[in-house]
C-alpha positions in Angstrom: 173.8 186.6 280.5 171.2 183.9 281.0 172.9 180.6 281.8 172.0 178.0 279.2 170.2 174.8 280.2 170.5 171.4 278.8 168.0 168.5 278.9 169.3 165.0 278.1 166.8 162.5 276.8 169.3 160.3 275.0 171.7 158.1 277.0 175.0 156.8 275.6 173.9 153.2 275.9 170.8 154.0 273.7 173.1 155.2 270.9 175.3 152.2 271.2 172.3 149.9 271.0 170.9 151.8 268.0 174.3 151.2 266.2 174.2 147.5 267.0 170.6 147.2 265.7 171.4 149.1 262.5 174.4 146.9 261.8 172.5 143.7 262.5 169.8 144.6 260.0 171.7 146.7 257.5 174.6 144.4 256.8 172.3 141.4 256.0 169.9 143.5 253.9 169.9 143.2 250.1 171.6 145.5 249.1 173.6 146.2 252.3 173.1 149.7 253.8 173.8 151.8 256.9 172.2 155.1 258.1 174.4 158.1 257.5 174.3 159.2 261.2 177.1 156.8 262.0 179.6 158.9 260.0 179.6 161.5 262.8 182.0 160.5 265.5 184.7 163.1 266.3 186.8 162.2 263.3 183.8 162.1 260.9 182.6 165.5 262.1 186.0 166.9 261.5 186.1 165.5 258.0 182.6 166.9 257.2 183.8 170.3 258.3 186.6 170.0 255.8 184.1 168.9 253.1 182.1 172.1 253.6 185.1 174.2 252.6 185.8 172.3 249.4 185.3 174.1 246.1 183.1 171.3 244.7 180.8 171.2 247.8 178.4 174.1 247.2 175.5 173.3 249.6 176.9 174.7 252.8 178.2 178.0 251.5 175.1 178.5 249.3 172.8 178.0 252.3 175.0 180.4 254.4 174.6 183.0 251.6 170.9 182.6 251.6 170.7 182.9 255.4 172.8 186.1 255.2 170.5 187.5 252.6 167.0 186.5 253.8 167.0 185.9 257.6 165.4 189.3 258.2 162.6 188.4 255.8 162.2 185.0 257.6 162.0 186.8 261.0 159.3 189.2 259.6 157.3 186.4 258.1 157.4 184.0 261.0 157.3 186.4 264.0 159.3 183.8 265.9 159.4 183.8 269.7 161.1 180.4 270.1 163.5 179.1 267.5 163.9 175.3 267.6 166.7 173.9 265.5 166.9 170.2 264.8 170.3 168.7 264.3 171.9 172.0 265.4 175.6 170.8 265.8 177.8 173.9 266.4 174.9 176.3 265.7 177.2 178.4 263.6 174.9 178.5 260.6 172.0 179.6 262.8 173.6 182.9 264.1 172.1 184.9 261.3 168.6 183.7 262.0 169.1 184.4 265.7 170.4 187.9 265.0 167.5 188.6 262.7 165.0 187.4 265.3 166.5 189.5 268.1 166.7 192.6 265.9 163.1 192.1 264.9 162.2 192.1 268.6 160.2 188.9 268.8 162.7 186.1 269.5 163.4 185.3 273.2 164.4 181.6 273.2 166.7 179.3 271.2 166.3 175.6 271.5 169.1 173.7 269.8 168.6 169.9 269.5 171.3 167.4 268.7 172.4 163.8 269.6 175.8 165.0 270.8 175.9 166.3 274.3 179.5 167.6 273.9 178.5 169.5 270.7 175.5 171.0 272.5 177.4 171.9 275.7 179.9 174.0 273.6 177.2 175.5 271.3 174.8 176.5 274.1 177.6 178.2 276.0 178.8 180.1 272.9 175.3 181.2 271.8 174.5 182.4 275.3 177.7 184.5 275.2 177.0 186.0 271.8 173.3 186.6 272.5 173.1 187.4 276.2 169.4 188.4 276.1 168.3 185.0 274.7 167.2 182.0 276.8 169.2 179.0 275.5 167.6 175.6 276.2 169.5 172.7 274.6 167.9 169.3 274.1 170.0 166.1 273.7 167.8 163.7 271.8 167.2 161.9 268.5 165.1 164.3 266.5 163.2 161.5 264.8 161.8 160.2 268.1 161.9 163.1 270.6 159.9 166.0 269.1 157.5 165.9 272.0 160.3 167.1 274.3 160.6 170.5 272.6 159.4 173.5 274.6 156.1 175.1 273.6 155.7 178.3 275.7 155.6 180.7 272.7 155.2 181.0 269.0 157.6 178.5 267.5 159.6 178.1 264.3 161.3 174.7 263.8 164.4 175.0 261.7 166.0 172.0 259.8 168.9 173.1 257.7 171.8 171.7 255.8 169.8 169.6 253.3 169.5 166.9 256.0 165.9 166.2 255.0 167.3 164.6 251.9 168.9 161.9 253.9 165.5 160.3 254.3 163.5 158.4 251.7 160.0 159.6 250.9 158.2 157.6 253.5 160.6 158.7 256.2 160.2 162.3 255.1 156.5 162.0 255.3 156.6 160.6 258.8 159.1 163.2 259.9 157.2 166.2 258.6 153.9 164.9 260.0 155.7 164.4 263.3 156.7 168.1 263.3 153.2 169.1 262.4 151.8 167.1 265.3 153.8 169.0 267.9 153.2 172.5 266.4 150.1 174.6 266.6 148.3 176.2 263.7 150.2 179.3 262.6 153.6 178.1 263.8 156.4 177.7 261.2 158.9 175.3 259.7 162.0 176.6 257.9 163.9 174.1 255.8 167.2 174.2 253.9 167.0 171.7 250.9 169.2 170.9 248.0 167.6 171.3 244.6 167.8 169.0 241.5 170.5 170.4 239.3 173.1 169.3 236.8 174.2 165.7 237.5 177.9 166.4 237.1 177.8 169.2 239.6 176.0 167.0 242.1 178.4 164.1 241.7 181.4 166.3 242.1 180.0 167.7 245.3 180.0 164.2 246.7 183.2 162.9 245.1 185.8 165.7 245.5 189.2 165.7 243.8 191.0 165.9 247.1 189.5 162.7 248.4 188.1 164.2 251.6 184.6 162.8 250.9 186.1 159.4 250.3 187.8 159.5 253.7 184.5 160.7 255.3 182.6 157.8 253.7 185.2 155.2 254.8 185.2 156.6 258.3 182.0 154.7 259.0 184.0 151.5 258.7 186.5 152.8 261.3 183.5 153.6 263.5 182.4 150.0 263.3 185.9 148.7 263.9 186.3 150.9 267.0 182.8 150.6 268.4 182.0 146.9 267.6 185.3 145.2 267.4 184.9 144.7 263.7 187.9 144.1 261.3 186.9 145.9 258.1 190.0 146.4 256.0 189.2 150.0 255.2 191.7 150.3 252.3 189.9 147.4 250.5 186.8 149.5 250.0 186.4 152.2 247.3 184.3 155.3 247.6 181.4 155.6 245.1 179.1 158.5 244.5 176.4 158.4 241.8 173.2 160.2 240.8 170.0 158.2 240.7 167.8 160.2 238.4 164.7 158.0 239.0 164.8 158.7 242.8 166.3 162.2 242.4 169.1 161.5 244.9 172.8 161.1 245.2 173.9 157.8 246.7 177.2 157.3 248.5 178.4 153.7 248.6 181.5 151.7 249.6 182.5 149.1 247.2 184.6 146.0 248.1 187.6 145.7 245.8 187.9 142.0 246.4 186.1 139.1 248.1 186.0 139.8 251.9 184.9 138.1 255.0 184.5 140.6 257.9 184.1 139.7 261.5 182.1 141.9 263.9 183.2 140.5 267.3 180.8 142.3 269.6 177.9 141.0 267.6 179.3 137.6 267.0 178.6 138.3 263.4 180.3 137.5 260.1 179.6 139.4 256.9 180.8 138.5 253.4 181.3 140.9 250.6 181.8 139.7 247.0 184.3 141.7 244.9 182.4 144.7 243.6 179.6 144.4 246.1 178.5 147.8 247.5 177.3 149.0 250.9 175.1 152.1 250.7 176.0 154.6 253.4 174.0 157.7 252.4 171.3 159.0 250.2 171.0 162.8 249.6 167.7 163.5 247.9 167.3 166.7 245.9 164.0 168.5 245.4 162.1 170.7 243.1 160.1 173.6 244.6 156.8 172.1 243.5 157.9 168.7 244.9 158.7 170.0 248.4 155.5 172.1 248.4 153.5 168.9 247.8 155.4 167.0 250.6 154.8 169.9 253.0 151.1 170.1 252.1 150.7 166.3 252.7 151.9 166.9 256.2 149.6 169.9 256.8 151.9 172.8 256.0 151.4 175.6 253.5 154.6 176.8 251.9 154.7 180.5 252.1 158.0 181.5 250.6 161.0 180.0 248.9 164.4 181.6 248.4 167.0 180.2 246.0 170.5 181.1 244.8 171.0 182.4 241.3 172.1 178.9 240.1 169.0 177.4 241.7 170.9 174.7 243.5 169.7 175.2 247.0 166.6 176.7 248.6 165.4 178.0 251.9 161.7 177.2 252.5 159.3 178.8 255.0 156.0 176.9 255.6 153.2 177.5 258.1 151.1 174.9 259.8 147.6 175.4 258.4 
C-alpha cells in the first residue's frame, strides 16, 4: 500500500477569522445571511449524515445510484489519470468512480480536497487501504481559493458532487467554474453532480423533513456561533423555514425569530437585533436545467459532453471537457 500524503494550506486560525468576517458582514446585511459552510462542525456533519438517509431527502441516494450505474462510462469518457475531488468529506460517494477508474486502467492518483484535516486524515487512510495501488494525496484547503495547489502531473478530472454547486449564486458559480478552467488544461474534465428543477413540493419536503432533522441542522449554525464566538443566540426562539424561490430556481433555508430578540456576540463586541418574524438566510440550494448548466459551463470554457439523470429527472451527473 502506498502511504497517503496530506498537504495543509489552511490553518485553523484562518477558518476562525473567516467565521468572524462572515458574521460581521452577514448579520448586518439586509436581509441577514450566513454562508452554509458554517453548518459543518462535528455535530452539523453528524446531522447532515442523518439527513441523507431520510425518505424525503432524495439527492444523496439518487446521486449514489447514478454513480453506481454510470461510473464506468465516466471513466471511459474521461480517461482519467488523476481524480481530484473538491469538498470530498469522507470520500464514501467517490469509491465507485475510483473503482471504475482503476478497472479501466488509467487512474493512478486520487486527490481529495476538504477544509477538515480530521475528515481528510481518516478518508485518505481508508481509501489507501481499499485501493492499495492508488497514490492518495490529500489537500486541506478552501476550494474557492486554493485550486492552484492541486497536482497536475497527469490527465485530470475535477469532481464536484453532492449538488454543492447550487450553494453558490450565479456570479459565484461563474467565478468558481472559471477558476477550475484556469487550472485545467485543454482536454481535461469536470464532473458535476447537480440537483435539477422539479416539483416544488418535492423540493421543499427534501429541506423540511417531517422528523425535524433538517430543522436541527439549520439551527446548529446558531450553536456554532454560540460556541465559537461567545454569542447568546436563544436557539429555541428561532424557527426553521424552507421555501422554493421559483424566480431564482433555488431552495432557501432560513431561521426566523419567533419574537423580538437582542443577541450579544461577545468575541466580536457586537450586538444584533431581530424583530419578531425577521429571517436569517443560512443556505441557498440552486436547482438547474440541463440547458442551463450547459450554458454556465460554456461560459467558463467547458463543453458539456454527457449528462445522466434518474428516471424522475431530479438529479444529474454532468461530464464536461475544457475546450
